[in-house]
MDAnalysis code that builds the backbone (N, CA, C; Angstrom):
import MDAnalysis as mda
import numpy as np

u = mda.Universe.empty(414, n_residues=138, atom_resindex=np.repeat(np.arange(138), 3), trajectory=True)
u.add_TopologyAttr("name", ["N", "CA", "C"] * 138)
u.add_TopologyAttr("resid", np.arange(1, 139))
u.add_TopologyAttr("resname", ["MET", "LEU", "TYR", "ILE", "THR", "LYS", "SER", "ASP", "TYR", "ASP", "LYS", "ILE", "LEU", "LEU", "HIS", "ALA", "LYS", "GLN", "MET", "LEU", "PRO", "LYS", "GLU", "ALA", "CYS", "GLY", "LEU", "MET", "ALA", "GLY", "ASP", "TRP", "SER", "GLY", "GLY", "ASP", "LYS", "TRP", "VAL", "LYS", "GLN", "ILE", "TYR", "ILE", "LEU", "HIS", "ASN", "ILE", "GLU", "ASP", "SER", "ASN", "SER", "ARG", "PHE", "ALA", "MET", "ASP", "PRO", "LYS", "GLU", "GLN", "ILE", "GLU", "ALA", "GLN", "LYS", "ASP", "ALA", "ARG", "GLU", "LYS", "GLY", "PHE", "ARG", "ILE", "LEU", "GLY", "SER", "PHE", "HIS", "SER", "HIS", "PRO", "LYS", "THR", "PRO", "ALA", "PHE", "PRO", "SER", "LYS", "ARG", "ASP", "THR", "GLU", "LEU", "ALA", "TYR", "ASP", "LEU", "GLN", "ALA", "ASP", "TYR", "CYS", "ILE", "LEU", "SER", "LEU", "MET", "ASP", "LEU", "LYS", "LYS", "PRO", "VAL", "LEU", "LYS", "ALA", "PHE", "MET", "PHE", "GLU", "GLU", "LYS", "LYS", "LYS", "ILE", "ILE", "GLU", "ASN", "PRO", "ILE", "VAL", "TYR", "MET", "GLU"])
u.atoms.positions = np.array([
    [-268.065, 161.100, -283.542],
    [-267.144, 162.016, -284.172],
    [-266.588, 161.400, -285.451],
    [-266.174, 162.285, -286.347],
    [-265.558, 161.860, -287.596],
    [-264.105, 162.316, -287.564],
    [-263.184, 161.370, -287.647],
    [-261.754, 161.661, -287.615],
    [-261.218, 161.604, -289.041],
    [-260.508, 162.666, -289.430],
    [-259.963, 162.729, -290.784],
    [-258.570, 163.353, -290.728],
    [-257.677, 162.833, -291.554],
    [-256.324, 163.401, -291.590],
    [-256.332, 164.696, -292.401],
    [-255.356, 165.515, -292.127],
    [-255.190, 166.760, -292.880],
    [-254.998, 166.446, -294.367],
    [-254.243, 165.386, -294.683],
    [-253.996, 165.056, -296.095],
    [-255.282, 164.611, -296.792],
    [-256.164, 163.891, -296.105],
    [-257.436, 163.511, -296.728],
    [-258.338, 164.730, -296.903],
    [-258.335, 165.634, -295.924],
    [-259.076, 166.885, -296.083],
    [-258.551, 167.644, -297.306],
    [-257.222, 167.684, -297.442],
    [-256.614, 168.390, -298.574],
    [-257.031, 167.782, -299.916],
    [-257.203, 166.444, -299.967],
    [-257.668, 165.786, -301.202],
    [-259.078, 166.253, -301.564],
    [-259.943, 166.317, -300.564],
    [-261.319, 166.765, -300.786],
    [-261.319, 168.217, -301.256],
    [-260.536, 169.057, -300.575],
    [-260.474, 170.474, -300.915],
    [-259.933, 170.683, -302.329],
    [-258.863, 169.987, -302.684],
    [-258.286, 170.122, -304.015],
    [-259.290, 169.713, -305.088],
    [-259.944, 168.584, -304.881],
    [-260.947, 168.108, -305.841],
    [-262.064, 169.144, -305.996],
    [-262.542, 169.676, -304.873],
    [-263.631, 170.651, -304.919],
    [-263.205, 171.914, -305.666],
    [-261.995, 172.372, -305.421],
    [-261.508, 173.566, -306.119],
    [-261.332, 173.303, -307.611],
    [-260.853, 172.106, -307.963],
    [-260.666, 171.771, -309.371],
    [-261.993, 171.680, -310.116],
    [-263.050, 171.345, -309.412],
    [-264.365, 171.182, -310.047],
    [-265.136, 172.490, -310.178],
    [-264.685, 173.551, -309.515],
    [-265.403, 174.823, -309.582],
    [-265.639, 175.247, -311.019],
    [-266.784, 175.774, -311.349],
    [-267.855, 176.227, -310.461],
    [-268.883, 175.131, -310.134],
    [-268.580, 173.890, -310.492],
    [-269.515, 172.789, -310.264],
    [-269.287, 172.128, -308.907],
    [-270.268, 171.362, -308.458],
    [-270.128, 170.612, -307.220],
    [-269.234, 169.405, -307.451],
    [-268.424, 169.108, -306.452],
    [-267.575, 167.917, -306.447],
    [-268.209, 166.898, -305.504],
    [-267.837, 165.625, -305.656],
    [-268.404, 164.613, -304.773],
    [-267.474, 163.411, -304.659],
    [-267.739, 162.595, -303.646],
    [-266.952, 161.390, -303.436],
    [-267.419, 160.637, -302.201],
    [-266.695, 159.564, -301.921],
    [-267.007, 158.711, -300.778],
    [-265.833, 158.677, -299.809],
    [-266.155, 158.358, -298.559],
    [-265.144, 158.181, -297.512],
    [-265.277, 156.773, -296.959],
    [-264.145, 156.122, -296.764],
    [-264.156, 154.768, -296.203],
    [-263.152, 154.706, -295.063],
    [-263.341, 153.739, -294.180],
    [-262.409, 153.581, -293.069],
    [-262.965, 152.661, -292.008],
    [-262.618, 152.968, -290.774],
    [-263.012, 152.148, -289.628],
    [-264.120, 152.846, -288.846],
    [-264.951, 152.015, -288.230],
    [-266.119, 152.516, -287.517],
    [-266.226, 151.750, -286.212],
    [-266.240, 152.472, -285.106],
    [-266.373, 151.839, -283.797],
    [-267.299, 152.680, -282.947],
    [-268.433, 152.099, -282.568],
    [-269.421, 152.869, -281.813],
    [-269.894, 154.037, -282.650],
    [-269.831, 155.226, -282.095],
    [-270.235, 156.420, -282.825],
    [-269.083, 157.112, -283.529],
    [-267.873, 156.572, -283.397],
    [-266.697, 157.208, -283.985],
    [-266.307, 156.558, -285.308],
    [-265.928, 157.408, -286.257],
    [-265.515, 156.934, -287.578],
    [-264.158, 157.535, -287.904],
    [-263.247, 156.706, -288.429],
    [-261.909, 157.134, -288.812],
    [-261.770, 156.978, -290.320],
    [-261.635, 158.098, -291.021],
    [-261.489, 158.072, -292.477],
    [-260.083, 157.588, -292.806],
    [-260.001, 156.554, -293.633],
    [-258.719, 155.983, -294.058],
    [-258.516, 156.083, -295.562],
    [-259.610, 156.342, -296.295],
    [-259.540, 156.363, -297.763],
    [-260.583, 157.338, -298.289],
    [-260.149, 158.195, -299.204],
    [-261.043, 159.114, -299.908],
    [-261.168, 158.626, -301.351],
    [-262.391, 158.550, -301.827],
    [-262.644, 158.171, -303.215],
    [-263.230, 159.379, -303.943],
    [-262.490, 159.878, -304.900],
    [-262.926, 160.995, -305.724],
    [-263.809, 160.439, -306.837],
    [-265.050, 160.906, -306.911],
    [-265.993, 160.425, -307.913],
    [-266.451, 161.576, -308.800],
    [-266.961, 161.227, -309.952],
    [-267.451, 162.240, -310.891],
    [-268.899, 162.601, -310.575],
    [-269.176, 163.884, -310.670],
    [-270.542, 164.380, -310.528],
    [-271.209, 164.277, -311.898],
    [-272.059, 163.291, -312.065],
    [-272.694, 163.101, -313.365],
    [-273.809, 164.119, -313.618],
    [-274.171, 164.894, -312.598],
    [-275.133, 165.990, -312.796],
    [-274.471, 167.153, -313.518],
    [-273.148, 167.282, -313.391],
    [-272.407, 168.358, -314.048],
    [-273.060, 169.708, -313.747],
    [-273.220, 169.978, -312.440],
    [-273.991, 171.136, -312.006],
    [-273.290, 171.875, -310.873],
    [-273.633, 173.150, -310.693],
    [-273.088, 173.902, -309.571],
    [-274.033, 173.923, -308.376],
    [-275.167, 173.227, -308.487],
    [-276.120, 173.201, -307.381],
    [-276.690, 171.810, -307.088],
    [-276.196, 170.809, -307.789],
    [-276.666, 169.423, -307.587],
    [-275.510, 168.474, -307.842],
    [-275.626, 167.297, -307.270],
    [-274.640, 166.282, -307.587],
    [-275.302, 164.916, -307.588],
    [-274.713, 164.030, -308.361],
    [-275.067, 162.613, -308.370],
    [-273.776, 161.871, -308.691],
    [-273.445, 160.919, -307.850],
    [-272.208, 160.150, -308.048],
    [-272.388, 159.120, -309.144],
    [-271.333, 158.917, -309.912],
    [-271.330, 157.904, -310.963],
    [-271.536, 156.533, -310.310],
    [-272.608, 155.811, -310.653],
    [-272.891, 154.520, -310.021],
    [-271.760, 153.496, -310.193],
    [-271.147, 153.448, -311.364],
    [-270.052, 152.507, -311.602],
    [-268.873, 152.813, -310.673],
    [-268.550, 154.096, -310.529],
    [-267.458, 154.483, -309.634],
    [-267.801, 154.179, -308.177],
    [-269.062, 154.318, -307.810],
    [-269.484, 153.986, -306.445],
    [-269.243, 152.507, -306.157],
    [-269.626, 151.659, -307.098],
    [-269.444, 150.215, -306.919],
    [-267.956, 149.878, -306.821],
    [-267.141, 150.491, -307.689],
    [-265.694, 150.249, -307.639],
    [-265.108, 150.681, -306.304],
    [-265.552, 151.825, -305.786],
    [-265.067, 152.311, -304.487],
    [-265.480, 151.352, -303.372],
    [-266.708, 150.871, -303.411],
    [-267.181, 149.939, -302.389],
    [-266.383, 148.642, -302.419],
    [-266.098, 148.134, -303.607],
    [-265.294, 146.908, -303.729],
    [-263.889, 147.130, -303.192],
    [-263.265, 148.248, -303.561],
    [-261.916, 148.553, -303.099],
    [-261.884, 148.691, -301.583],
    [-262.862, 149.381, -301.028],
    [-262.922, 149.548, -299.571],
    [-263.052, 148.191, -298.882],
    [-263.918, 147.361, -299.402],
    [-264.118, 146.031, -298.810],
    [-262.833, 145.215, -298.862],
    [-262.115, 145.269, -300.002],
    [-260.845, 144.541, -300.144],
    [-259.806, 145.019, -299.136],
    [-259.867, 146.292, -298.768],
    [-258.925, 146.862, -297.796],
    [-259.400, 146.682, -296.359],
    [-260.561, 146.086, -296.183],
    [-261.096, 145.868, -294.841],
    [-261.776, 147.094, -294.258],
    [-262.151, 148.050, -295.115],
    [-262.812, 149.271, -294.671],
    [-264.310, 149.195, -294.933],
    [-265.024, 150.095, -294.283],
    [-266.451, 150.289, -294.537],
    [-266.647, 151.666, -295.155],
    [-267.672, 151.807, -295.962],
    [-268.032, 153.134, -296.447],
    [-268.644, 153.878, -295.256],
    [-268.041, 155.010, -294.924],
    [-268.482, 155.798, -293.770],
    [-269.490, 156.866, -294.154],
    [-269.422, 157.279, -295.400],
    [-270.316, 158.329, -295.863],
    [-269.798, 158.954, -297.141],
    [-270.336, 160.107, -297.434],
    [-269.991, 160.795, -298.672],
    [-269.604, 162.242, -298.378],
    [-269.084, 162.887, -299.411],
    [-268.825, 164.318, -299.320],
    [-269.223, 164.956, -300.643],
    [-269.568, 166.210, -300.556],
    [-269.775, 167.013, -301.756],
    [-269.534, 168.470, -301.403],
    [-269.347, 169.274, -302.430],
    [-269.061, 170.685, -302.201],
    [-270.286, 171.542, -302.492],
    [-270.305, 172.677, -301.834],
    [-271.272, 173.732, -302.122],
    [-270.457, 174.937, -302.581],
    [-270.357, 175.161, -303.886],
    [-269.524, 176.256, -304.388],
    [-269.934, 177.646, -303.914],
    [-271.216, 177.880, -303.724],
    [-271.695, 179.232, -303.400],
    [-272.608, 179.301, -302.183],
    [-272.772, 178.203, -301.478],
    [-273.684, 178.190, -300.327],
    [-272.975, 177.607, -299.104],
    [-273.554, 177.815, -297.920],
    [-272.913, 177.341, -296.679],
    [-272.800, 175.819, -296.599],
    [-271.967, 175.388, -295.665],
    [-271.776, 173.958, -295.388],
    [-272.933, 173.482, -294.518],
    [-274.079, 173.343, -295.147],
    [-275.283, 172.863, -294.472],
    [-276.142, 172.175, -295.525],
    [-276.790, 171.060, -295.163],
    [-277.568, 170.318, -296.155],
    [-278.699, 171.144, -296.768],
    [-278.755, 171.114, -298.083],
    [-279.862, 171.746, -298.793],
    [-281.100, 170.859, -298.628],
    [-282.229, 171.362, -299.080],
    [-283.455, 170.564, -299.031],
    [-283.263, 169.272, -299.820],
    [-282.639, 169.374, -300.978],
    [-282.404, 168.181, -301.808],
    [-281.430, 167.218, -301.115],
    [-280.360, 167.762, -300.503],
    [-279.408, 166.913, -299.764],
    [-280.153, 166.111, -298.696],
    [-281.047, 166.787, -297.996],
    [-281.804, 166.146, -296.916],
    [-282.742, 165.078, -297.475],
    [-283.410, 165.387, -298.564],
    [-284.336, 164.427, -299.171],
    [-283.618, 163.176, -299.649],
    [-282.385, 163.328, -300.123],
    [-281.645, 162.194, -300.673],
    [-280.826, 161.419, -299.628],
    [-280.776, 161.910, -298.413],
    [-280.028, 161.226, -297.355],
    [-280.811, 159.989, -296.912],
    [-280.344, 158.831, -297.328],
    [-281.102, 157.604, -297.072],
    [-280.481, 156.736, -295.978],
    [-279.201, 156.907, -295.690],
    [-278.503, 156.059, -294.725],
    [-278.368, 156.817, -293.409],
    [-279.101, 156.393, -292.398],
    [-279.098, 157.093, -291.116],
    [-277.815, 156.874, -290.321],
    [-276.926, 155.994, -290.783],
    [-275.653, 155.762, -290.094],
    [-274.490, 156.471, -290.779],
    [-274.707, 156.975, -291.977],
    [-273.633, 157.588, -292.755],
    [-273.410, 159.038, -292.347],
    [-272.181, 159.490, -292.581],
    [-271.860, 160.908, -292.454],
    [-271.950, 161.522, -293.840],
    [-272.590, 162.667, -293.909],
    [-272.701, 163.429, -295.142],
    [-271.902, 164.712, -294.935],
    [-270.739, 164.783, -295.558],
    [-269.868, 165.949, -295.393],
    [-270.127, 166.950, -296.513],
    [-270.134, 168.211, -296.129],
    [-270.337, 169.291, -297.094],
    [-269.197, 170.285, -296.924],
    [-268.539, 170.584, -298.021],
    [-267.448, 171.552, -298.041],
    [-267.946, 172.819, -298.729],
    [-268.067, 173.903, -297.964],
    [-268.484, 175.177, -298.536],
    [-267.260, 175.920, -299.052],
    [-267.380, 176.393, -300.293],
    [-266.326, 177.204, -300.910],
    [-266.816, 178.633, -301.148],
    [-267.784, 179.061, -300.350],
    [-268.287, 180.433, -300.471],
    [-267.143, 181.433, -300.352],
    [-266.251, 181.177, -299.414],
    [-265.059, 182.005, -299.227],
    [-263.866, 181.094, -299.486],
    [-263.261, 181.215, -300.653],
    [-262.163, 180.316, -301.020],
    [-260.972, 180.416, -300.076],
    [-260.840, 181.537, -299.384],
    [-259.742, 181.687, -298.428],
    [-260.046, 180.986, -297.104],
    [-261.328, 180.704, -296.867],
    [-261.748, 180.044, -295.630],
    [-262.790, 178.968, -295.924],
    [-262.379, 177.886, -296.595],
    [-263.343, 176.814, -296.854],
    [-263.797, 176.182, -295.534],
    [-265.022, 175.693, -295.520],
    [-265.596, 175.117, -294.304],
    [-266.113, 173.719, -294.617],
    [-265.599, 172.722, -293.894],
    [-266.077, 171.343, -294.016],
    [-266.849, 170.980, -292.759],
    [-268.059, 170.499, -292.951],
    [-268.883, 170.040, -291.827],
    [-269.461, 168.676, -292.168],
    [-269.689, 167.890, -291.126],
    [-270.273, 166.550, -291.287],
    [-271.657, 166.534, -290.642],
    [-272.577, 165.861, -291.309],
    [-273.945, 165.772, -290.808],
    [-274.431, 164.331, -290.869],
    [-275.298, 164.026, -289.930],
    [-276.013, 162.755, -289.936],
    [-277.497, 163.103, -289.880],
    [-278.324, 162.149, -290.223],
    [-279.759, 162.377, -290.224],
    [-280.438, 161.328, -289.354],
    [-281.396, 161.783, -288.567],
    [-282.207, 160.869, -287.774],
    [-283.531, 160.657, -288.498],
    [-284.354, 159.837, -287.919],
    [-285.690, 159.618, -288.493],
    [-286.357, 160.960, -288.763],
    [-287.182, 161.000, -289.749],
    [-287.899, 162.204, -290.168],
    [-286.950, 163.319, -290.580],
    [-285.728, 162.919, -290.989],
    [-284.752, 163.842, -291.579],
    [-284.272, 164.938, -290.629],
    [-284.265, 164.656, -289.330],
    [-283.687, 165.616, -288.383],
    [-282.174, 165.659, -288.627],
    [-281.628, 166.865, -288.800],
    [-280.214, 167.048, -289.124],
    [-279.402, 167.202, -287.836],
    [-278.342, 166.392, -287.729],
    [-277.439, 166.430, -286.583],
    [-276.032, 166.689, -287.094],
    [-275.361, 167.726, -286.582],
    [-273.971, 167.951, -286.975],
    [-273.074, 167.010, -286.182],
    [-272.195, 166.326, -286.890],
    [-271.240, 165.390, -286.279],
    [-269.878, 166.086, -286.258],
    [-269.290, 166.302, -285.094],
    [-267.998, 167.011, -285.037],
    [-266.906, 166.293, -285.828],
    [-266.061, 167.085, -286.472],
    [-264.918, 166.576, -287.211],
    [-263.663, 166.847, -286.396],
    [-262.831, 165.814, -286.264],
    [-261.530, 165.942, -285.596],
    [-260.471, 165.745, -286.664],
    [-259.595, 166.747, -286.809],
    [-258.521, 166.672, -287.805],
    [-257.261, 166.087, -287.164],
    [-256.683, 165.096, -287.822],
    [-255.484, 164.422, -287.326],
    [-254.333, 164.672, -288.317],
    [-253.145, 164.507, -287.808],
    [-251.955, 164.641, -288.677],
    [-251.791, 163.410, -289.526],
])
């Protein structure tokens, strides 16, 4: 399971809304025990693709986030990005680019701005998609 606070969810949602109509992206860091991950830090990164259907994180910002997480004693748990006009499910490109079988890949759908949907996914060998439940904490 992926545990995230309401305030961290709100950071992701705000960033995604501010980036509309383009995709937003970032990293999540925190603690990891067994199959459970607790998000403790959200890193807002720039989408260097500058697109509404693709994203690529700024490599320099990724390195800075990884260093900051390490200094705080956290691990990078995974990433997030938004889908401005499509469901919260990995696209073919998302699946092709998923290289870390231990990471969570979160997708925030903004198809309905009144009802945004955040889902977390993991990938097994041969790119089998597994939804990882999200638990929201105060």
